[in-house]
N, C-alpha and C positions, 0 to 999 in steps of 0.2 A: 230586847224584843227581836225574835227572828223574823227576818225579811227576805223575800225572794225577788226584790226589784233591782238588784244589783246589775248594772249594765244596761238598764232600761233607759230609753229616752225620757226627756222631761215629762211628756204627757202621761207616762205610765209609772212614774214615782208615786207611791202610795198617797202622799199628801196632796198630790196634784190631781188625783181622781176625785175623792171626796173624803173628808177628814172631820171627826168630831173632836171638839176640845172646848172645855169651859162654857158649856151651854150653847154652843153654835155648831153648825155643820158648814164648812166651807167647801164649795165645788168650783173647780177651774171651769170658766165659761168657754166651752169649746165652740160657741158661736162666733166668737171674735178672735180666737187663737188662730194663727200666730201674730196677728197685727198687734193684739194686746194680750197681755197676761193679767187677766182680771178674774177675781174670785167672787162669786155669788155667795153671799152670807145668808144662811137660813137660821131663823130663830125659833122655829117650830117645825114640827114634822110636815105640816101642810105646805109650808114653803119648799120643803125637799120635794114633795110630790109635784108641786108646781114646776120646780126646776127640771125635774125628769120629763114632765109633759111638754115643757117649753124647749126641750133639747139643749139645756145647759150642759147636760152630759148625756151620752148615748152609748150604742154598742154595749159593752160589758160594764160601762161606767155606772149605770143604775144598780147593778148588783151590789156594788159597794155603797152607793148612795142610800139604798133602802136599809142596809144594815146599820149605817151611821145615823139614818133617820130614826131607827128604833132606839138607838142610844139617846138621841135627842128627846124622843117621846118619853123615855124613862127619866130624863132630867125634868121635863115638863111636869111630870106627875109625882116627883119624889116627896113632896110634902103632903100627899094625899094618904088617907088610911089604906091598908093593905088591899081590901077588896076593890076599892076605887082605882087604886093603881093598876091592878090586874084588868079591870074593865076598860081603863084608858088605853093599856098597852094592846089588849085584844083588838080594840077598834083601830088602833094605829097599824097593827099588823095587817088587818084586812085592807085598810085604805092604801098603805104603802105597797102591799102585794098586788094591788090592782092598778098601779100608777099608769101602766100602758097595757093594752089588751093582748097583743100578739106574744109578748114574753111574760105574761102574768104567771104562768106556771113556774117560771124560774125565780121570779121575785118572791113568790109566796113561800117556796122552799126556805128562802133566807129569813123572811120575816117570821114565818111560823117557828123556826128554829130559835130565832132571837126572842120571841115571846116565851117559849119553853125555858130558855136559859134565864130570862128575867124573872120568870115565876119561881124557879128554884132558888135564885139568888134572894129574892124578897122573902121567900119562906124560911130560908137559912139565915137571914138577918145580915146578908152581905150586900155589896153595892151592885145593882143590876147594870148600871151604866158602864162600869168598868168590865163587867162580864160580857156585855154585848159588844163593846169595842174590841175586846180581846178575841171574841169569836169572829168578828168581821175581818180582823187582820189575819186570823187563821184561815178564813175563807179565801182571802186574797192569796195567801201563801200557797194554798191548795191549787187554786185556779192558775197561778203563774207557774208552778212546778208542773202541773198536769199539761198546760198548754205548751210548756217547753218540750215536752215529750212529742206532742203534735207537730211542733215546729221543726224538731229534729227529723221526724219522718218526712215532713213536707220538703224541706231543704234538700234531703237525700234524693228527692225526685226531680229537682231542678237540673237540667243540663248545665254544665259549667259554661261560663261565658254566654249565658243565654239572656233573653229578654223576658221579664215576668210582668204580667198585667194583673193589677188588683182592682177591686171594686169597694167603694166606701172605706170605712175605717174599721178594722177587725180587732181593735183594741189589743188584748194581750198577745194574740198570734203574731201581730207586728213585731213586737219586742222579741218574741221567741224566734222569729225568722232572723232578726239582726244578730241575736247571740249565737244561734246555730251556724250562721254564715261566718261569723268571726272565729268560732271554734274549729270549723273545718276548712277555713280559707277558700270557701266557695265564692266565686265571683259571678255576678249577674247585674244586669241593668234593670231598673224598675220603672214601670209605666203605671201611672195612677189615673184611673178614670176620675174626673173631678167630682162627680156624684151630686148633682143638682137635686133640690134647691139649697141644701145647707153646705154643699161643697166640702164634705168631709174628706173626700179623697184628696182634693187639691190642698186643703189647709191642714189636715191632721195626718194622714198617711204619708203624704209627700214630705211633711216637716219632720216626721220621725226618721224616715230613710235618709233624707238630705243631712239632718243633724248627725246621723250616724255614719256619714261618709259615703253613701251609696250614690251611684250615677242615677239621678231621679228626674223623670220627665212626666209632665201632666198632660193628659189628653182630655179635651172637652168631651161631653157625653155624645156629641154628634160627629166626633172624629174616630170613634172606635173602629169602625169597619176600614177606614183608610189606614189607621195604625196597624191593624192586623194584616193588611195587604201589603203595606209599603215599609213598616218599621220591622225590625227583627223581633218579634214577639213569639215565644216558643211555648208558652205556658200561661194559663189563666187560673187564678185562685181567688177565693173569697172566703170569709167566715160565713156562718148562718146564724140568724136569730132564732131559728127553729129547724130541727132535723127530725122529721116524722119517721117512724119506723118502716114506712113503705117506700122510703127513699126520696120523697118530696122534700124540698127545703125552702124555707122562706128567708129572704134577705133583702137588703135595701132595694127599693124600686130601681129597676134597670138592670139587675143582676141577670135576669132571665134573657133579656134581649142581647146581652154581651155573650151568654152562653150559646145562644143560637148562632150568632156571628162567628164565635170561635169554632163551633162545631162545623160551620160551612167551609172554613178554611183549613181545617184539620188541627187546630190548636187545642190541646186537651184542657178540660176544666176540672180541678179538683177543689172540693169543698172542705174546710177545716171545722172541727168542732166535736162535740160530744152528743150522740143521739139523745133525743128526748124520749125516754122509754114510756112516758105517760101520754104520748101522742101517737096513736095507732097508725094514722094514715092522713091524707090530705085534708079530709073532712074535719080533722082536729085542729087545723091551723085557721086562726081567726086574723083576718087582715085589718089592721088599724088604718082608718081614714082620718087625715089630719085636716087642720084648718086650711082651706084652699088659698086663703090670702097669703100664705107663706110661700106659695108658688108665684104669686103676682108681685112679690117685692124681694128685694135683695138687702140684707142687713138694714132692715127698717125703711128703706126707700122704695116706694112703688114704681115699677118699671112698665106697667101696662095702663091703658086708658081706663078711666072709671067704670065703663060698661063692659069691661072684659071679664069673663069668668074662668074658673080653673077647677080642676080636681086634684087631690093629693093622697093617693094611696101610699102608705109609708113603705110597704113591702110588696114583692111579687113572689110567686111560687115557681120554682124551677123543677121540672120533672126529672126522674132518674135517668131517662134516655139521653139527657144532655149532660150527665155528670160522669166523669171518668172514674172517680172514686171519692170516698169520704175518709178524710185523713183524721184519725183519732189518736188517743194516747196509747192505744193497743196496736196501732198499725193502720193500714190502708184497707178499707172494705168496700165491696161493691154496694152501690145503693140499692141493689135488688136483694141483698142478703145481709141486712143490718142486724137480724137476730143473732147472727154468728157473733157480733160484738158482745151479746149478753152471755154467750156460753164460753167465751175465751177468757175465763178468769173472772175474778170479783170486779163488779162495777164500783169503781171508787166514787166517794162523795165529791162533787165538783163545786157546787155553790156554797 
């Protein structure tokens, strides 16, 4: 089986993202990593949905999880008659494809394709489970190879011996940065915003860079301005959960406020990812609001008094005027001219 995860840190090895085998899907629990290397075992596709909603996996992890979840759904219905199998898989595709609202357009591309592949396999008398798993691995390979192009363009922008500030956990782009830096011998120091309340920057991004030998420092979310003013930070970058065609991007809550601070002190902000051609403008972006109790506790322990309230928008929207450029697999584009991305050659399948 061809794989594109060579040289990637532990978190980005395929089996450690989400993996189907023998009637289960196992997903590395990113809520407790790196303190523990624990896998959540899903025995039906509804448990995969719950794992995604509970943030067992996040960033691009759910793209793999919904694909493997469709393989699990095919296993669940394997003993049904053909029309019932297809009915079951269509429902699974709809539910997995809507596991989280802000990125549902991306999930649906994967689950709709998996349904089509399963339908053809069933009609041909072949195994739909194997076909879906193979397609999900193919999707991983496409994403890893595509994001490596993005990472190559991004690292080329980094000044040598500079300080790079990141936000949240950008999944594949983190591994792509690591591989590009090794290939080009580019040296830089990494600063990771901790990213409350799930601390993905502190636990996930920082772990990947430190594991790979980079000088890595965590900044708490209320230290960013100090860090920008007093540490040597030359460049701010993040991935995006959504890139609308008018240049607005949605990413983990807090991304915009860091962009504002970076802009104030003259630190450029570059976003990585592939534009969502099905999202015309900011009005196409739906912000997910999560259970506010997740703000009031940390790793299951409540840190606030019983009568304290909270809100938890999962994402915020950063406008194009705060973005220096969108780094894609075709190069770097102005957020004001993303339509050029569509005309600069074929748009490759990414998910």
